[in-house]
N, CA, C and O atoms as a DFTB+ gen file, in Angstrom:
608 C
 N C O
     1  1     186.952    -213.602      60.088
     2  2     185.635    -214.069      60.480
     3  2     185.335    -213.723      61.931
     4  3     184.209    -213.352      62.262
     5  1     186.337    -213.845      62.798
     6  2     186.146    -213.493      64.199
     7  2     185.799    -212.037      64.368
     8  3     184.963    -211.689      65.202
     9  1     186.444    -211.157      63.567
    10  2     186.156    -209.729      63.640
    11  2     184.733    -209.429      63.225
    12  3     184.071    -208.541      63.762
    13  1     184.285    -210.205      62.245
    14  2     182.923    -209.988      61.757
    15  2     181.892    -210.381      62.815
    16  3     180.883    -209.695      62.976
    17  1     182.133    -211.466      63.529
    18  2     181.223    -211.897      64.591
    19  2     181.214    -210.872      65.719
    20  3     180.159    -210.546      66.263
    21  1     182.393    -210.368      66.066
    22  2     182.474    -209.366      67.124
    23  2     181.728    -208.105      66.692
    24  3     181.028    -207.478      67.488
    25  1     181.889    -207.748      65.428
    26  2     181.216    -206.567      64.905
    27  2     179.702    -206.759      64.951
    28  3     178.971    -205.849      65.342
    29  1     179.227    -207.947      64.552
    30  2     177.796    -208.244      64.584
    31  2     177.258    -208.243      65.998
    32  3     176.182    -207.705      66.256
    33  1     178.006    -208.848      66.925
    34  2     177.582    -208.871      68.326
    35  2     177.563    -207.463      68.905
    36  3     176.668    -207.105      69.671
    37  1     178.551    -206.677      68.532
    38  2     178.619    -205.300      69.011
    39  2     177.435    -204.491      68.498
    40  3     176.831    -203.714      69.237
    41  1     177.113    -204.687      67.219
    42  2     175.983    -203.974      66.629
    43  2     174.669    -204.400      67.283
    44  3     173.802    -203.561      67.524
    45  1     174.512    -205.684      67.570
    46  2     173.294    -206.163      68.231
    47  2     173.185    -205.592      69.643
    48  3     172.108    -205.184      70.076
    49  1     174.310    -205.570      70.352
    50  2     174.330    -205.021      71.705
    51  2     173.951    -203.532      71.664
    52  3     173.168    -203.061      72.489
    53  1     174.508    -202.805      70.704
    54  2     174.195    -201.385      70.561
    55  2     172.711    -201.195      70.216
    56  3     172.071    -200.268      70.713
    57  1     172.173    -202.064      69.375
    58  2     170.753    -201.997      69.028
    59  2     169.864    -202.216      70.236
    60  3     168.879    -201.503      70.427
    61  1     170.213    -203.214      71.061
    62  2     169.441    -203.466      72.290
    63  2     169.540    -202.274      73.239
    64  3     168.556    -201.890      73.871
    65  1     170.733    -201.693      73.335
    66  2     170.928    -200.522      74.182
    67  2     170.070    -199.353      73.687
    68  3     169.420    -198.675      74.483
    69  1     170.071    -199.121      72.372
    70  2     169.263    -198.039      71.808
    71  2     167.777    -198.267      72.079
    72  3     167.057    -197.321      72.396
    73  1     167.312    -199.508      71.960
    74  2     165.911    -199.822      72.246
    75  2     165.575    -199.564      73.716
    76  3     164.551    -198.958      74.029
    77  1     166.448    -200.031      74.614
    78  2     166.218    -199.835      76.048
    79  2     166.235    -198.347      76.389
    80  3     165.417    -197.871      77.175
    81  1     167.171    -197.624      75.791
    82  2     167.270    -196.192      76.022
    83  2     165.992    -195.485      75.556
    84  3     165.448    -194.637      76.264
    85  1     165.523    -195.844      74.361
    86  2     164.299    -195.245      73.827
    87  2     163.094    -195.529      74.708
    88  3     162.301    -194.627      74.981
    89  1     162.943    -196.786      75.163
    90  2     161.821    -197.144      76.044
    91  2     161.891    -196.361      77.348
    92  3     160.890    -195.807      77.803
    93  1     163.085    -196.319      77.948
    94  2     163.244    -195.618      79.220
    95  2     162.961    -194.129      79.041
    96  3     162.284    -193.515      79.865
    97  1     163.484    -193.553      77.958
    98  2     163.260    -192.133      77.712
    99  2     161.784    -191.804      77.576
   100  3     161.304    -190.833      78.161
   101  1     161.059    -192.610      76.803
   102  2     159.624    -192.382      76.628
   103  2     158.882    -192.540      77.951
   104  3     157.965    -191.774      78.249
   105  1     159.278    -193.532      78.741
   106  2     158.626    -193.757      80.038
   107  2     158.872    -192.593      80.990
   108  3     157.966    -192.172      81.709
   109  1     160.089    -192.077      80.994
   110  2     160.417    -190.952      81.867
   111  2     159.625    -189.713      81.447
   112  3     159.051    -189.031      82.296
   113  1     159.588    -189.419      80.154
   114  2     158.835    -188.256      79.666
   115  2     157.358    -188.414      80.007
   116  3     156.720    -187.463      80.459
   117  1     156.817    -189.598      79.796
   118  2     155.395    -189.847      80.099
   119  2     155.125    -189.654      81.598
   120  3     154.114    -189.064      81.979
   121  1     156.029    -190.150      82.439
   122  2     155.857    -189.996      83.887
   123  2     155.871    -188.521      84.282
   124  3     155.049    -188.086      85.088
   125  1     156.800    -187.754      83.718
   126  2     156.827    -186.319      84.002
   127  2     155.554    -185.650      83.527
   128  3     154.962    -184.861      84.264
   129  1     155.118    -185.947      82.309
   130  2     153.895    -185.341      81.778
   131  2     152.692    -185.675      82.651
   132  3     151.877    -184.805      82.957
   133  1     152.584    -186.950      83.054
   134  2     151.457    -187.381      83.884
   135  2     151.475    -186.688      85.246
   136  3     150.442    -186.220      85.725
   137  1     152.635    -186.628      85.854
   138  2     152.748    -186.112      87.216
   139  2     152.759    -184.592      87.281
   140  3     152.358    -184.015      88.292
   141  1     153.213    -183.936      86.216
   142  2     153.338    -182.479      86.261
   143  2     152.256    -181.776      85.445
   144  3     152.281    -180.555      85.290
   145  1     151.315    -182.546      84.930
   146  2     150.260    -181.972      84.111
   147  2     149.365    -180.996      84.850
   148  3     148.697    -180.169      84.230
   149  1     149.349    -181.086      86.168
   150  2     148.501    -180.194      86.965
   151  2     148.898    -178.718      86.827
   152  3     148.123    -177.825      87.169
   153  1     150.094    -178.477      86.330
   154  2     150.533    -177.093      86.151
   155  2     149.895    -176.463      84.913
   156  3     149.999    -175.253      84.714
   157  1     149.241    -177.265      84.087
   158  2     148.535    -176.738      82.936
   159  2     149.431    -176.388      81.763
   160  3     148.960    -175.822      80.776
   161  1     150.696    -176.710      81.848
   162  2     151.640    -176.429      80.773
   163  2     152.420    -177.715      80.532
   164  3     152.830    -178.379      81.484
   165  1     152.626    -178.071      79.268
   166  2     153.336    -179.305      78.949
   167  2     154.759    -179.275      79.502
   168  3     155.314    -178.212      79.782
   169  1     155.332    -180.462      79.651
   170  2     156.703    -180.555      80.158
   171  2     157.694    -179.785      79.279
   172  3     158.531    -179.064      79.822
   173  1     157.638    -179.903      77.944
   174  2     158.587    -179.116      77.137
   175  2     158.428    -177.606      77.349
   176  3     159.423    -176.891      77.467
   177  1     157.203    -177.128      77.397
   178  2     156.992    -175.692      77.623
   179  2     157.442    -175.289      79.018
   180  3     158.024    -174.220      79.202
   181  1     157.174    -176.141      80.002
   182  2     157.588    -175.839      81.373
   183  2     159.103    -175.801      81.494
   184  3     159.653    -174.931      82.169
   185  1     159.778    -176.739      80.844
   186  2     161.241    -176.762      80.865
   187  2     161.785    -175.483      80.232
   188  3     162.721    -174.878      80.755
   189  1     161.205    -175.079      79.123
   190  2     161.633    -173.856      78.461
   191  2     161.380    -172.646      79.362
   192  3     162.235    -171.767      79.470
   193  1     160.224    -172.596      80.001
   194  2     159.902    -171.504      80.918
   195  2     160.917    -171.444      82.058
   196  3     161.379    -170.364      82.426
   197  1     161.261    -172.595      82.610
   198  2     162.233    -172.641      83.702
   199  2     163.598    -172.135      83.242
   200  3     164.302    -171.465      83.998
   201  1     163.970    -172.454      82.008
   202  2     165.257    -171.982      81.485
   203  2     165.232    -170.485      81.210
   204  3     166.239    -169.808      81.418
   205  1     164.101    -169.954      80.744
   206  2     163.991    -168.508      80.575
   207  2     164.180    -167.839      81.938
   208  3     164.917    -166.861      82.057
   209  1     163.514    -168.371      82.962
   210  2     163.626    -167.802      84.312
   211  2     165.075    -167.840      84.800
   212  3     165.533    -166.893      85.439
   213  1     165.791    -168.904      84.513
   214  2     167.170    -169.056      84.970
   215  2     168.130    -168.159      84.195
   216  3     169.053    -167.595      84.783
   217  1     167.928    -168.018      82.891
   218  2     168.899    -167.357      82.020
   219  2     168.564    -165.893      81.708
   220  3     169.388    -165.189      81.123
   221  1     167.404    -165.437      82.078
   222  2     166.912    -164.140      81.616
   223  2     167.809    -162.963      81.958
   224  3     168.513    -162.960      82.968
   225  1     167.762    -161.962      81.084
   226  2     167.122    -161.920      79.765
   227  2     167.940    -162.758      78.782
   228  3     169.170    -162.699      78.784
   229  1     167.255    -163.534      77.944
   230  2     167.933    -164.498      77.077
   231  2     167.425    -164.383      75.644
   232  3     166.242    -164.142      75.404
   233  1     168.335    -164.559      74.712
   234  2     167.959    -164.610      73.292
   235  2     167.410    -165.995      72.973
   236  3     167.797    -166.986      73.593
   237  1     166.521    -166.051      72.015
   238  2     165.902    -167.306      71.617
   239  2     166.940    -168.347      71.201
   240  3     166.837    -169.509      71.594
   241  1     167.923    -167.952      70.426
   242  2     168.936    -168.905      69.951
   243  2     169.703    -169.508      71.120
   244  3     169.988    -170.705      71.123
   245  1     170.039    -168.689      72.109
   246  2     170.767    -169.193      73.284
   247  2     169.883    -170.131      74.106
   248  3     170.355    -171.140      74.630
   249  1     168.617    -169.793      74.212
   250  2     167.665    -170.625      74.941
   251  2     167.521    -171.988      74.267
   252  3     167.574    -173.022      74.932
   253  1     167.340    -171.986      72.947
   254  2     167.188    -173.239      72.194
   255  2     168.418    -174.121      72.367
   256  3     168.295    -175.327      72.584
   257  1     169.595    -173.527      72.271
   258  2     170.838    -174.286      72.413
   259  2     170.941    -174.897      73.816
   260  3     171.333    -176.054      73.966
   261  1     170.590    -174.125      74.823
   262  2     170.678    -174.606      76.210
   263  2     169.735    -175.779      76.465
   264  3     170.084    -176.731      77.164
   265  1     168.535    -175.697      75.889
   266  2     167.533    -176.748      76.098
   267  2     167.780    -177.941      75.184
   268  3     167.323    -179.049      75.465
   269  1     168.510    -177.711      74.080
   270  2     168.822    -178.809      73.168
   271  2     167.739    -179.053      72.136
   272  3     167.496    -180.193      71.741
   273  1     167.086    -177.983      71.696
   274  2     166.054    -178.096      70.672
   275  2     166.367    -177.102      69.554
   276  3     167.206    -176.214      69.712
   277  1     165.685    -177.264      68.434
   278  2     165.915    -176.346      67.315
   279  2     165.340    -174.974      67.652
   280  3     164.462    -174.838      68.504
   281  1     165.853    -173.975      66.969
   282  2     165.357    -172.619      67.184
   283  2     163.896    -172.514      66.770
   284  3     163.126    -171.785      67.396
   285  1     163.506    -173.234      65.724
   286  2     162.110    -173.224      65.287
   287  2     161.168    -173.795      66.340
   288  3     160.101    -173.240      66.601
   289  1     161.575    -174.909      66.942
   290  2     160.766    -175.521      68.002
   291  2     160.685    -174.586      69.201
   292  3     159.615    -174.398      69.780
   293  1     161.819    -174.004      69.569
   294  2     161.837    -173.066      70.696
   295  2     160.924    -171.878      70.413
   296  3     160.208    -171.415      71.302
   297  1     160.948    -171.387      69.183
   298  2     160.116    -170.243      68.810
   299  2     158.639    -170.576      68.981
   300  3     157.874    -169.765      69.504
   301  1     158.238    -171.756      68.543
   302  2     156.838    -172.182      68.682
   303  2     156.433    -172.281      70.148
   304  3     155.356    -171.828      70.534
   305  1     157.306    -172.878      70.964
   306  2     157.010    -173.029      72.392
   307  2     156.971    -171.675      73.090
   308  3     156.100    -171.429      73.925
   309  1     157.910    -170.800      72.750
   310  2     157.948    -169.465      73.362
   311  2     156.699    -168.680      72.974
   312  3     156.127    -167.976      73.806
   313  1     156.278    -168.796      71.731
   314  2     155.074    -168.084      71.283
   315  2     153.877    -168.455      72.157
   316  3     153.085    -167.590      72.529
   317  1     153.749    -169.739      72.482
   318  2     152.658    -170.191      73.352
   319  2     152.810    -169.615      74.762
   320  3     151.822    -169.228      75.386
   321  1     154.043    -169.559      75.260
   322  2     154.282    -169.002      76.592
   323  2     153.979    -167.505      76.625
   324  3     153.487    -166.997      77.632
   325  1     154.265    -166.806      75.547
   326  2     153.942    -165.377      75.441
   327  2     152.425    -165.207      75.438
   328  3     151.893    -164.358      76.153
   329  1     151.725    -166.017      74.631
   330  2     150.254    -165.953      74.568
   331  2     149.625    -166.207      75.932
   332  3     148.611    -165.603      76.282
   333  1     150.250    -167.127      76.713
   334  2     149.723    -167.458      78.041
   335  2     150.106    -166.436      79.104
   336  3     149.699    -166.557      80.259
   337  1     150.895    -165.420      78.714
   338  2     151.279    -164.383      79.663
   339  2     152.376    -164.793      80.624
   340  3     152.525    -164.194      81.689
   341  1     153.155    -165.823      80.255
   342  2     154.212    -166.321      81.132
   343  2     155.594    -165.796      80.761
   344  3     156.495    -165.756      81.598
   345  1     155.756    -165.396      79.506
   346  2     157.034    -164.879      79.006
   347  2     156.756    -163.571      78.268
   348  3     155.739    -163.424      77.590
   349  1     157.680    -162.633      78.417
   350  2     157.581    -161.352      77.707
   351  2     158.796    -161.191      76.807
   352  3     159.895    -161.652      77.117
   353  1     158.564    -160.521      75.686
   354  2     159.662    -160.187      74.774
   355  2     160.077    -158.748      75.042
   356  3     159.247    -157.874      75.291
   357  1     161.382    -158.529      74.985
   358  2     161.893    -157.173      75.146
   359  2     163.041    -156.934      74.195
   360  3     163.629    -157.878      73.667
   361  1     163.359    -155.681      73.977
   362  2     164.447    -155.317      73.081
   363  2     165.764    -155.392      73.847
   364  3     165.836    -155.022      75.019
   365  1     166.787    -155.869      73.180
   366  2     168.134    -155.929      73.732
   367  2     168.719    -154.516      73.723
   368  3     168.737    -153.857      72.683
   369  1     169.191    -154.057      74.866
   370  2     169.746    -152.701      74.955
   371  2     170.972    -152.520      74.064
   372  3     171.241    -151.410      73.606
   373  1     171.709    -153.586      73.817
   374  2     172.931    -153.503      73.020
   375  2     172.688    -153.695      71.524
   376  3     173.510    -153.285      70.704
   377  1     171.558    -154.319      71.165
   378  2     171.254    -154.591      69.762
   379  2     169.746    -154.477      69.586
   380  3     169.013    -155.415      69.900
   381  1     169.284    -153.358      69.096
   382  2     167.853    -153.089      69.000
   383  2     167.122    -154.090      68.109
   384  3     165.899    -154.204      68.196
   385  1     167.837    -154.811      67.262
   386  2     167.189    -155.815      66.400
   387  2     166.954    -157.120      67.147
   388  3     166.107    -157.920      66.749
   389  1     167.685    -157.335      68.208
   390  2     167.608    -158.598      68.956
   391  2     166.485    -158.538      69.998
   392  3     166.204    -157.488      70.575
   393  1     165.867    -159.674      70.214
   394  2     164.799    -159.802      71.209
   395  2     165.338    -160.601      72.392
   396  3     166.000    -161.625      72.220
   397  1     165.048    -160.123      73.570
   398  2     165.409    -160.833      74.800
   399  2     164.120    -161.293      75.481
   400  3     163.129    -160.565      75.525
   401  1     164.156    -162.502      76.005
   402  2     162.996    -163.084      76.671
   403  2     163.176    -163.022      78.181
   404  3     164.262    -163.273      78.703
   405  1     162.092    -162.684      78.873
   406  2     162.065    -162.688      80.333
   407  2     160.752    -163.298      80.785
   408  3     159.793    -163.368      80.015
   409  1     160.710    -163.737      82.021
   410  2     159.454    -164.250      82.565
   411  2     158.639    -163.088      83.119
   412  3     159.189    -162.100      83.604
   413  1     157.333    -163.225      83.038
   414  2     156.429    -162.298      83.706
   415  2     156.364    -162.733      85.174
   416  3     156.853    -163.812      85.508
   417  1     155.780    -161.931      86.047
   418  2     155.637    -162.381      87.443
   419  2     154.905    -163.726      87.540
   420  3     155.293    -164.592      88.325
   421  1     153.853    -163.894      86.744
   422  2     153.131    -165.177      86.742
   423  2     154.029    -166.304      86.219
   424  3     154.012    -167.415      86.749
   425  1     154.806    -166.011      85.188
   426  2     155.731    -167.004      84.643
   427  2     156.807    -167.391      85.642
   428  3     157.178    -168.560      85.749
   429  1     157.302    -166.404      86.369
   430  2     158.323    -166.669      87.398
   431  2     157.770    -167.605      88.470
   432  3     158.446    -168.547      88.884
   433  1     156.557    -167.348      88.914
   434  2     155.915    -168.202      89.923
   435  2     155.703    -169.605      89.383
   436  3     155.992    -170.592      90.059
   437  1     155.193    -169.688      88.154
   438  2     154.951    -170.998      87.556
   439  2     156.257    -171.769      87.368
   440  3     156.310    -172.970      87.634
   441  1     157.298    -171.093      86.917
   442  2     158.599    -171.755      86.724
   443  2     159.119    -172.291      88.052
   444  3     159.593    -173.425      88.124
   445  1     159.032    -171.487      89.093
   446  2     159.514    -171.902      90.416
   447  2     158.731    -173.115      90.929
   448  3     159.322    -174.073      91.429
   449  1     157.396    -173.070      90.801
   450  2     156.563    -174.188      91.252
   451  2     156.837    -175.449      90.446
   452  3     156.924    -176.543      91.004
   453  1     156.976    -175.292      89.120
   454  2     157.237    -176.444      88.264
   455  2     158.588    -177.067      88.595
   456  3     158.698    -178.290      88.687
   457  1     159.615    -176.242      88.774
   458  2     160.945    -176.769      89.104
   459  2     160.934    -177.525      90.426
   460  3     161.557    -178.579      90.550
   461  1     160.226    -176.983      91.413
   462  2     160.122    -177.663      92.715
   463  2     159.502    -179.045      92.530
   464  3     160.028    -180.036      93.036
   465  1     158.393    -179.112      91.810
   466  2     157.718    -180.384      91.597
   467  2     158.522    -181.310      90.689
   468  3     158.506    -182.527      90.875
   469  1     159.224    -180.743      89.712
   470  2     160.075    -181.519      88.802
   471  2     161.133    -182.289      89.585
   472  3     161.368    -183.470      89.329
   473  1     161.763    -181.619      90.531
   474  2     162.807    -182.264      91.338
   475  2     162.213    -183.389      92.182
   476  3     162.826    -184.447      92.326
   477  1     161.030    -183.167      92.737
   478  2     160.371    -184.202      93.539
   479  2     160.045    -185.420      92.668
   480  3     160.331    -186.555      93.050
   481  1     159.449    -185.182      91.500
   482  2     159.087    -186.283      90.595
   483  2     160.346    -187.009      90.115
   484  3     160.359    -188.238      90.047
   485  1     161.399    -186.266      89.783
   486  2     162.652    -186.894      89.353
   487  2     163.183    -187.810      90.450
   488  3     163.642    -188.918      90.173
   489  1     163.119    -187.348      91.683
   490  2     163.561    -188.188      92.802
   491  2     162.775    -189.485      92.895
   492  3     163.335    -190.544      93.177
   493  1     161.474    -189.393      92.657
   494  2     160.627    -190.587      92.697
   495  2     160.939    -191.521      91.530
   496  3     161.047    -192.734      91.710
   497  1     161.083    -190.952      90.337
   498  2     161.337    -191.763      89.141
   499  2     162.643    -192.533      89.261
   500  3     162.712    -193.717      88.929
   501  1     163.676    -191.852      89.737
   502  2     165.005    -192.469      89.774
   503  2     165.334    -193.109      91.117
   504  3     166.486    -193.467      91.364
   505  1     164.343    -193.257      91.984
   506  2     164.582    -193.882      93.290
   507  2     164.899    -195.374      93.174
   508  3     165.373    -195.976      94.138
   509  1     164.649    -195.970      92.025
   510  2     164.981    -197.383      91.821
   511  2     166.493    -197.582      91.671
   512  3     166.975    -198.715      91.681
   513  1     167.239    -196.481      91.530
   514  2     168.697    -196.530      91.404
   515  2     169.327    -196.003      92.684
   516  3     168.786    -195.104      93.329
   517  1     170.465    -196.562      93.045
   518  2     171.205    -196.020      94.179
   519  2     171.779    -194.660      93.798
   520  3     171.792    -194.293      92.623
   521  1     172.245    -193.927      94.779
   522  2     172.853    -192.613      94.510
   523  2     174.049    -192.774      93.570
   524  3     174.232    -191.967      92.659
   525  1     174.855    -193.802      93.785
   526  2     176.022    -194.009      92.910
   527  2     175.587    -194.379      91.497
   528  3     176.193    -193.915      90.532
   529  1     174.547    -195.206      91.352
   530  2     174.040    -195.539      90.019
   531  2     173.505    -194.300      89.314
   532  3     173.687    -194.144      88.107
   533  1     172.845    -193.417      90.063
   534  2     172.347    -192.174      89.468
   535  2     173.503    -191.305      88.973
   536  3     173.437    -190.745      87.878
   537  1     174.560    -191.192      89.776
   538  2     175.729    -190.406      89.355
   539  2     176.370    -191.030      88.119
   540  3     176.726    -190.328      87.173
   541  1     176.514    -192.354      88.134
   542  2     177.136    -193.053      87.001
   543  2     176.291    -192.892      85.735
   544  3     176.834    -192.624      84.664
   545  1     174.981    -193.051      85.846
   546  2     174.100    -192.900      84.689
   547  2     174.171    -191.474      84.149
   548  3     174.199    -191.270      82.935
   549  1     174.200    -190.502      85.033
   550  2     174.320    -189.099      84.607
   551  2     175.607    -188.890      83.829
   552  3     175.601    -188.247      82.779
   553  1     176.720    -189.431      84.338
   554  2     178.002    -189.292      83.632
   555  2     177.939    -189.947      82.258
   556  3     178.422    -189.378      81.280
   557  1     177.350    -191.136      82.174
   558  2     177.258    -191.838      80.889
   559  2     176.381    -191.090      79.893
   560  3     176.739    -190.955      78.723
   561  1     175.241    -190.607      80.352
   562  2     174.345    -189.878      79.458
   563  2     174.977    -188.566      78.997
   564  3     174.839    -188.178      77.837
   565  1     175.674    -187.884      79.914
   566  2     176.389    -186.663      79.516
   567  2     177.438    -186.977      78.457
   568  3     177.616    -186.214      77.508
   569  1     178.127    -188.093      78.619
   570  2     179.158    -188.489      77.651
   571  2     178.554    -188.765      76.281
   572  3     179.116    -188.373      75.259
   573  1     177.413    -189.436      76.261
   574  2     176.734    -189.698      74.987
   575  2     176.323    -188.382      74.336
   576  3     176.562    -188.174      73.146
   577  1     175.710    -187.500      75.109
   578  2     175.257    -186.214      74.565
   579  2     176.428    -185.410      74.032
   580  3     176.335    -184.829      72.951
   581  1     177.531    -185.366      74.772
   582  2     178.708    -184.625      74.328
   583  2     179.278    -185.199      73.045
   584  3     179.707    -184.452      72.166
   585  1     179.285    -186.532      72.930
   586  2     179.844    -187.151      71.716
   587  2     178.975    -186.865      70.502
   588  3     179.487    -186.758      69.387
   589  1     177.672    -186.739      70.700
   590  2     176.754    -186.439      69.606
   591  2     176.749    -184.959      69.249
   592  3     176.508    -184.593      68.099
   593  1     177.014    -184.113      70.235
   594  2     177.011    -182.673      70.007
   595  2     178.320    -182.152      69.444
   596  3     178.349    -181.090      68.822
   597  1     179.409    -182.894      69.657
   598  2     180.707    -182.401      69.185
   599  2     180.841    -182.644      67.680
   600  3     180.353    -183.648      67.163
   601  1     181.503    -181.722      66.985
   602  2     181.671    -181.875      65.533
   603  2     182.434    -183.151      65.183
   604  3     183.351    -183.560      65.895
   605  1     182.043    -183.758      64.094
   606  2     182.658    -185.025      63.679
   607  2     184.047    -184.811      63.112
   608  3     184.706    -185.771      62.715
């Protein structure tokens, strides 16, 4: 009976944690969207653009994996970035069937500006935490992500 109570309490604690995590995550995304909307590109598209700029030339599958989204979602976002003239598709010199993504000059500028502002907004959002709390939270979130990404 004691084990069952501990199990129930543990499950309730985990449920409260999941709720708090979900609320915080939505609030953080909303804050980024609100504050970075002046760039004219959504936060997910901007994040993808910044990763293309960092990793280029990059294959779509590698980009999706790095950002943590499905290849289908990445493809949709990249298509919009191509239409907006921010990303270009090119052929891989080693595999003519493969497509490599690069930023256009306009995309490079936009990625750089967005990243600069992203860091400023992140600093403002997380200023309610001390530097040590920020490091600790980063370690905990990385641990959760790694445990979910690793094969069962």
